N, C-alpha and C positions, 0 to 999 in steps of 0.2 A: 480429571481436575482442572482438567482445561476447556472444558464445554463448558464447566459453573464457573471459571474465574472468567472465563470469554462473556459470558452471558449476566452473570453478576456484576462486568462494568458494562456492560451496553446495560444494561435498567438503572445503573446509577448515572446514565448520561441522567435520562429525562425526570428521574427520584430529583436531584442537582436541580435541576431547570425549574421545577415545583416550587421547590421549596425556593428560591432566589427570590421567583415571585409575589412566592408568600409575601417576604421576608421585605420586600420593596412596593408592594401593593398590600391588597390586603390590612396588611400587620402595619403596617406605618412605622416602624419600631423605629426609621431615624437615620444617615448614616451615621452615628455615632452610637448603637445599639453593638453588643457582642457580638449579636445571635446575626447580625449585616456581616459581619466584618468572617467571622466561621462560615458562615457558605461562601462568601468570597473568596476565603484562604482556601476550602472546599474546591470550589471549581477551577481557581488555574493550579489545585495539586492533580488537578480529576484533567483538565486539558493540558497540562505536561505533560505526563503517565501513558496520555492515548497515544500524542503526539508522538513520543520516542516510542511506544510500543511500533504506530505503526511505521517509522522512520525505523527501527530495525529490522519489520517484517519486509516492507518493501526492498532495505538493503539486502536480504535474505534471497530476495527473487529474483533481485536485477540480479547478483554471483551467480543465483543457481541458475539462469538465462547465461548467463557469458556459455559459463560450464557444459550448455544443451545440458541437464541436465533433464530425464524421461517428468513431464508433465509440466514442467517449467513456461515453456507457452504457453500453455490453456490456464493457467495460474495467473496469469501475468496478464490476460489479456480479462483471466474474470476479475480479477481486481481492478481492473479500469474500468471494465462496465460499470461493477460497482458500482463506485469508485464517482466516476459520473450520472448515475441515479441518482448517487446523494449531489450530488452536488447542484445538477439544472434546478431538481423544485426546490432545492432552497437560494437560493440565491435566486429565481424564477420569483420564490415566496416576497424575498427579501425587497426588490426590487419595485415587486406591487405593493408590496404593505411599505416601501416610502415612500411610495408614491399617493399612495389610499392616506396617508398619513398626513404628507403632503397639500394635498389634497385637499381634507378634513379642515384642516387648518386654515388653509386661506376660504373656506366658506365660514369661518369661523372670527374669521380678520377682516373679514369685507368692506368695504366702505356704506354699505348699506346695512349692517349689523352695527357698524363703530358709528352708524350715524344716529341709528336708532338707539341707541346704547347716549351718546349725546344727546339726544330732542327729551330722553326721560330725564337724563338730570337736570333736563334744565328749564323744565316742568315741573319738576320739585322745586325744583331751587326758586326758581317763580311762585310757587305757590305760597313756599317759607316767607320770602323778603316781601310776596304783597301782604301777609299778617303779620310778617316785623315793622312796615315799615306804616300800616293801622294800627297801629298798639303802640307804635309809638308818637303817632303825629295825630293818636284821641290822648294819650295822656300827656305832654305837651301842654297840648289845649286845656287840655283841664285840673294840671299844672300850673301854667298862664292865665288860669281865669280864680284860680286862689287867691294865686301872689296879687294880683288886681285888686280883689275882694281885701287881703291883710292891708292893701296898703291906703286903701277906703279907710279903712276902718283899725285905726294899731290896735286897740283893746279887741281880738275876735279872739271866744273862746272857745273851745273843744266843740260842743254842744250844739254854737252856732256852726261850725264847720259842718257839723254834718248835712244841716237845713244847705251849706254849697254845695258839698259834694253830692248830695240827693238832684240838686238843680244843672247842676256841672254835667252827672248824670245823664240828666233828660235832657238838654242841650246837643249831645255830641247824637252823631245819628247813628254812626253805625250802633253803636252802645256798647257800652263796659260791662260785661257781668259782674266785675267786682271792685269795689273803691276802700282803698283807706288811706288815714294821715295815722304814722308807725314815727317812730321816736326814730332816735340813730341804736338804741339794744333793739326793739323790732317789737317792744310792743303797741297796742292800737291805743292811740287819744282819739281817734275818730272816725266812725265808717256810714256807706251811706248806704241806701236800698239795697235790700237782697242782700247784700253784705254778714255772713254768719258766717260768728267766730268756731264754727266745726266744718268750713274753706278756707281756712285761714295756714297758709304758712310759710313758716317763718321763715325770711330772706335767710342767705348769707353772710360770715360776714364777707367775703370777696363783693359782692351782691352790693354792700354800704361802698363798699371800698370805689366799688366805678362808679357808679351812681353818683359816688361825692365827685373823683376825678373828668369824667365825662359828662358828667351832669343829668345821666341817664342810665340803666341796667335793662336790658330787656336779658328776661328768665324760664328760657325752653320745659315746658312739663307736662313729654309724652305722654302719663302716665295717667296727667288727670287729664290731657283732654287741649290743655292749656295753655296760651302765654300770657308770663307778668310783665310787667314795667313797674320798676322803683325807679322815683326821676324826685330829687332834693330839689324841696322850695327854699324858692331863694331870700324870697318874703320872712318866710319865718326861719327860726332857730330852731333848731335839732331835730325837724318833722318832714317825713320823708312822705311823696304821693307811692303808693305801691296799688296797681290797677291788674287785672285782672281780662283777660277776652278768651274765649271758647274756642275753640277747631279743632279740627278731624284731624287727632292724632295718630291714626293705621297710615295717611296718606303723608306725615311729618314722617313716620317710621317706617318708612316705604323710603325716604328718601337720604336715611340714613342707607338703606340695603341696597337702594341706587348707588349712591355715594362711595360702600364699599365695592359694588360688583365695581364699578369703572373704575376703581384704583386698582383690583385684579386684573379686572382684561385688562390696563394700558401693562399691568407685569406682565401677564402675561403675552402681551403684542411684543414686550422688550426680551421680554426673553423667549422667542419663539423660536430663532436657530440654536440656542441654547438644547432645550424642549427636542425640536427636533432631533442633534444631535446626539444627544443623550439615549429617545429611543432608539434610534441606529445602531447605537454601540452596544446599550444593552442587547436589544435586538440580532445582532452581531455576535455576541457575544454567545447566545440560546442559541443561536446558529450554531457553532465555530462547537459548542459541546457534544447538539445533536448528529451536529456533521459528522463529527469527527467520532462518534458510538455509532454509525451509522455506519460507516468505514473501517471501522473493525469489524465490527458483523458482517460487514462485506466478506471483506479480507477471510476471515473466520471459514463463513462460507464454502472463500474460493478453495479452501487450503481443502474444507474437508471433501468437497468435490473433483479437486484436482487429481487431490492425496491419492486416491481409489484410481482414480484416470491411469497419472504418470505408471504407482505402480505397473498397472494392466500393462503402462505404455515398453516400457522395462522390460514385464515378463517378455511379452510377445517379443523385442526384438531379440532375449535370449534362445523364445521355441527359434524364431529363426533362423539364427545361428548354431541351432542343432541341440540342442538345451533344451529337454522336454521331460525336465527333472523340480523343472519352478514349480513355485504355489506362490500365489497369491494367496495377503491373511483376507480371512471371509470374515465381511463387515455386522455388526450386528442388522435386525430390519426386513424388512419382506419390499424395500423398493427399489428400485431395476439397479443401482448401482450394486447396492449388495450381491442381485441374484446373479449378476455381471459377474461381480469374483468367483459364486460357486460356479456359475455355468462356466469358466474359462478353467478353472481348477479343476472340472469335473472332463471339458473337450481336452485338456493339459494330458490328465489320468486315458483316456482311447485313446490318445495320438503314442502315447509311450506305450500302451499297447501292442496296439495296431502295427508301430514303428518294429518292436519286437519281435507281431511276430512276420515284418517282412523280413528283417532280418535273419529270420532260420529259415524260411522262405525261400534269400537269398543265398542265407551261406549254402539252402541246399542245391543250390543250382549252381553255387559257383564249383563245389567239389564233384556234381556233376560234371559240369566243365570241364575243371581242372580233367574230371578221368576220360573225360572225352577226349582231351585235346590231349590229355598226356599218351593217351593212347594214342590218337591219330599220327603223334609230331612222334613217337620212339617205331611204330612200325615203318621197314627198309618203302610198303606202296605209296604214292602220289594218290593226293587223292583234291579233287575241286568241288565244291558245291556250288549249284548254276540256280537260281529265279528260274520263275517260271519264261522269263522275256531271254533268260541265254547272257546272264550278264552274273560273273562273278565274284561270288559273296563269302567262298573260304577257301582258304590253299593251304594243304598243312607243309610242314618245311620240307619230308623228300620230297613234293612237289615241290616248291619254292627251286629246294636245289637239282633237281631230273630235269625241273626246265628250263633250271637261270634267268630265274627269277627275283629283280630285284626285291629292297624290302617296299612293299609297299605297291610293289609296280604288279601286283595280282590280284588287290583285294577290290577292283576298281577293275571296270569297261567286259564287254563281250572277250567272249572264247573265243570267236573268231575272229578277233583281232588281239588278245597278249596270245594265244595257240592259237596261230590259224589253221597246224595239222591233223586239228581237230575235231575239224566245224559241219564234217561229212558226215562224221560218227550221231555229231548234233540233230545234221537235218534229217534223218535215214529219222529220230527218234521223233521229231516235228512231222513226221511225214505218216505218223502212226503205222507203222511197217509191224512193229515188234516192240513189249518193252523194254529189253536191254540186248546191243549188239556189242562185240567183241570183235578186233581184228589187234593187230600187229602194226605198228608205223613208226619209220627209220628216222631220227632228227639229226640236223647237225647243230651243234653247240659250241663255239670256239674251235673248228676245225673237229669236232671231237662229233664224230655219224658214233648214235645211239640207235640200240632195239629197241624201245616201248611196247611193252604187250597191253591194249588200252581195254577197258571194259567202260559200259559208260549204260544205265539206266534211268529212267522215269520214276521218280522223289512224288506220292502221292499222300495226303492226307487223313487223318477215319472217316472223309464223307465221299474218300476216292476219286474226291482232283485235285489238279495238277499242281505241286506246288512248285517244283522243279527238279532239276536235274542234279546227278549226282557220278562223277568218274574219278575210276582205280587202274590206278598202266604203273609198272616195274620196270625198271631198267630188266631185260632179259639180252642184254647186250653180252656181257659175259657167257651167262648160257646159252646161248647160242655161237659166241666165239664156242667153250667148248666143244660146243656141239662137231663143229668147223673141225677142230683140231683131233674131234675123234677121228671125222669121219676121213681127217687126211692123216692121219696116223694109222689110217688103218688100209688108205689106197698107196702110202709110204711103203707096208711091209708085204706086197702085193707089189709092187714093182720092184721094191725091192724080192723080194722073191722071184717074179714073171721072168726080172731084164737078166739079175746078176748070169745067175746061172750058165745062160748061151754065150756068153763078151767072152769070156774065156778060151770055148773055143774058135769062136771068131777069128781073136785075136792071137793064137798058136795060127788058127789055116792059112791068116795072111803075111807072118812071120817063115811058113812055111812054101805057100805061095813062093815069096817073093826068095826066099835062100835058091830050090831048086830048078825055076823057068826064070829064072833075070836074064837067069851068064847064058841061056842056051837062045835067051830070040835076038840078041845081037840089041839093035837099036830099040829093037820095041820095049827090049828088059830094062829099058830105063821107065819107060812110059809105065810099065806095070811099076816099078820098084815108089814111083810115087801112086801111084793107085795105093797098093799093099800101107805106108804111109798114111795114109789119106786113114786107110782104114782102120789102122793099128792108131791113128791121136785120134780120132773118134769114137776109140771102143774105150780110148784113158779116160775121154770125157766124157764119156756114158758111167762107166765103171768109178767115176770120180759123185759123179749125180747120183749112183743109185748110193755109191757109202751116205754121201749126205740124209736121203732118202730114209736110208736103217739106219743112223746115228738121231734120228728125227724120228722114227718109228722105234727104234727098240734102242732107246735115253737111259741108262743104267742110274740103279739108282748111288744117290753121291754114298762117298766114304767121307764121314762128318770127320776129323780131326781136330784140335786143336792151332790155328795158325793166327802171325801177324797178318792181319786184312790193309795196311798199312803199306806193310815191308812187298805185299799183293798188286798195291796196287804198283808201288815205282814197278817191279821191276814190269810189269805190262805197260808200265810211261816207256822204260829205260829200253826193253824190246820196240815200241812202233815207234821210237827217236827214228834212229836212220833212216826208215820203211815209211816217213809220209815226207820226210826232202821232197822239195823248198820247203813244205809248211813245214810252219813255226809249230809246235806241240809245249807247250807252256804247263806244269804243273803247281798247284798250292797245296800239296801232303802238309799239316801236321808233325811235327816232326816226334819220336818215340816212339810204343810199339799199342796197338791195341788186338789184347787178342782174341778169337773169334773163333767158334766152330763152323767147320765149314767144308766141304771138298775145297782144297786149292786149287789142284791141277781144272774143275768145270767154272773156278767165280776165275781163273787168272785167264781162263778162253772167251766166258761171257765179256770182262772189261776187255779182250785187247779186241773182239769183234769189236765191243762198244766202236775204241777208238779208230781200228780202220772202216768200220765205217762215216767216219769219222773225217774221213782223209776220204773216202771217196763220192760223199759230197763235194768234198771243194769242189773235187776230180773233177765233178759234172756239169758244175757252174760253169768250171774256166773252157771243157769242153764245149759250153752253150754260146760264150764269150760273156768274161769276168767284166768289173769295167775298170780301164786306163790306174785308176791308182787302190787296184783292188791285192791287199797284204790279205795271202792265205793261213791263219792263224784254224788251231784246234787249242781245248784249254779243258782241263781237268782239275778240277773241286773239289775236297772234297769237308765235309761238317762232320766233328763226332760231337755225340754224347754219353751216359754212360748204359744210357739204352738204344741207340742204332747209333748207324757212320749211314751217311750221306752223300752219295758219288755224283758229280754234274757234269758231265761230258758232252759241250758244249763247241760247235764252230760255227763258221761264219758262208755257209756252201749255198745249196741251191734250195737247202731248205725242205721244211713236211707240205707232202700232197691237201688236197683236201680233206678230202679222205682220210682220214691219219690212222682213223680205226683199226683198218684192214690190213695198216703196215706189221703184225702181228699175225695175220691169217698167211699159210703155206703159199711156196710162191706166186706172191705179192711183191712185188720190187721195182724202184722206181730209176731202177741201171738195165741195160739194155745186154746187158753177159751175167749179171747174179738169177741164182735160185732161185730167190726167195724167201730160205728154209734160217737166215741167217741168224735176222731177230725172233726166231720165233721158236728158238733153241737157246737165244740166251734168254729170251722170257719166260718157256719151260724153266732152266738151272736157274735163274735168280728163284723162280716162287717154289721152286722145288727147296729154298731152299730158306722160306719162307718171308720174300723181299717181294718190293713191288717193283715197279718195270712205268718207265711215267715221257712218252715224248711230248717234246712241246716246242713252242717257239726260245728261240738263246733269245737273250738281251743283245740289244747291238752291240761293238768291242768297239765304237765310236758315236758322236751325236750324226753323221748321217749315213754309219757304216751302212753293210748286210747282214739284215734280220736272218742267221740260218736255221738249225735245227737241238736240240738240247734233251737229253737221254739220263731221265733220272731216277736211280738207284741208292735205293733203303735196303739196309737189310737190317736186321735186330742183331743184336751181340751182348756182351753182358755175360754174370756169373748163370741169373736166372734164366738169361733162356742158353746159355750152353748149356745145362743141365739139362732144357727142355729134349733139346738135341739130339744125349747125347742117351736119351732114356731112350727115344724112337729109333 
């Protein structure tokens, strides 16, 4: 419907132009004709309607452009191009038409044309005036002749007048065609020679009046090719001389035409500006009608061209945003615009199918990746992936924890820079000696020494080309520690068995030697007593060491019963407070009770040893030289939850060594007089109760205070844990 209306309005413009031209031109109905008024009214309505539609469409385009709608810029540009294409030819034709008309009018009204027209009129008037003057002169001469004859002969009859007329005609040089003497009624009284009745033309009353008043009246008769003169004869009563002369009537008719032409020429020359203005106005009206029709057609065509492009642009933006379900309306026809819409819809359908295929493939890959990541993240072993250049491209969670790598630190860089301890294994693989290599490597992270069993292998693709390397490692620190503990347990049993038995006879023999021989030797008896005392004292020391080894080797199973663990902690603190003086012992233990199933004796022993070790660490620092403002202190802090209790025993003593992992090994001590079995026994007691023991650096007790060591004991409590322990 819109296309039909558009084409109807476009066709109506030229139709109105042709109708207006026909009414004003060939039909020449006049300005007062009803048809002309109707046509001009239709022109006005058409111009106003098209102008309103054009302005409305332009306003809509400007609003769409400000709203930045798809296709608005192209629509505006096409409209501008079509408007310019319609305006420029119309304006140029109007200018050249006006100039042409003006030049044509200049040619029509030039001085030469004006002179030719004037000369033609002057020649025609001169010819007429010549015949008029000749006729007047001849008529007046003949009349004078008759008047003189009348005066000479008073009684002159009409018959005598005939002879006088004939004689007078003969005397006139140019000659007269006809000569009559008539009365006031027009009746012929006498006629000259060759003056026939059938050629007689009766003068009118007006001619008689003019002849009476003016003396002569010149009568023009172009149809009969003659001039006639009517002269009143003064010597006669009621008599008139009526003569005629032959002239060329065509020439005299041309005189009238020339005069009419001159008058029309002068009128046109006077109305030249108005004619030019009317022509310009008429052309302007036609140009406005045709121009508006052309602009409306251009707007329609621009909209028809830009609308599919705008839809495609909007759809392309939605496709760019990820919406592949968009489809544009397909135009009928086989032109490029219609084909572009169909091809775009086909493209979006194909893209949608390809995206669904890619998404499905991506989902499968993502599932496999999550499975791979889940497996690698769940295993306790550390895994590191390397590219062919030895740069790290993958690190699982366990590897980051074991190597103490910060987030993102292990995702880039070379292995030799991130974990330099593994670099020699990579060099072995690069040397091509083997495809896999394995070695136990010891690392120290934050003062904790760890043993890692590292296995590195080459990773190749399906074609056998090198893609990278895989590093797999596990923390065997506990395993090595357990092996050492087992070895030390076996050693302790052997020591207890081999050394403990001879100690009693040695001690008894030394005591008997002292009692029996010391009194007999006199002065040497005192020396013997001193020597036997040394033997007895060293024997007791050996017995004590053997007892500790025996305890470590054959620690009894805990006898678990329900006890208040907070009360056990308070008892250990109360027991060690006097022993640690002058060291200050501060305890932060919650009030109330916290039941737990445990061996009270063993837990009390472990807590006592830990508090005692804290005091001995302060003693070691004092022996080595403590700062002047040093304030020795041991702190015991307890935190409880429904499931566990955390006991922190910290000091500001000498602190922990670098290789703190070996502190739990037997016979490893930082004190000169220590046996190195205290911490292993405490650790074994805690682990027998399902807990953990960790040695870390203590927080400083002041801003500039010395940092000591802290033992963190974690024990499981609660009804659920108690039931498990009871069943065990």
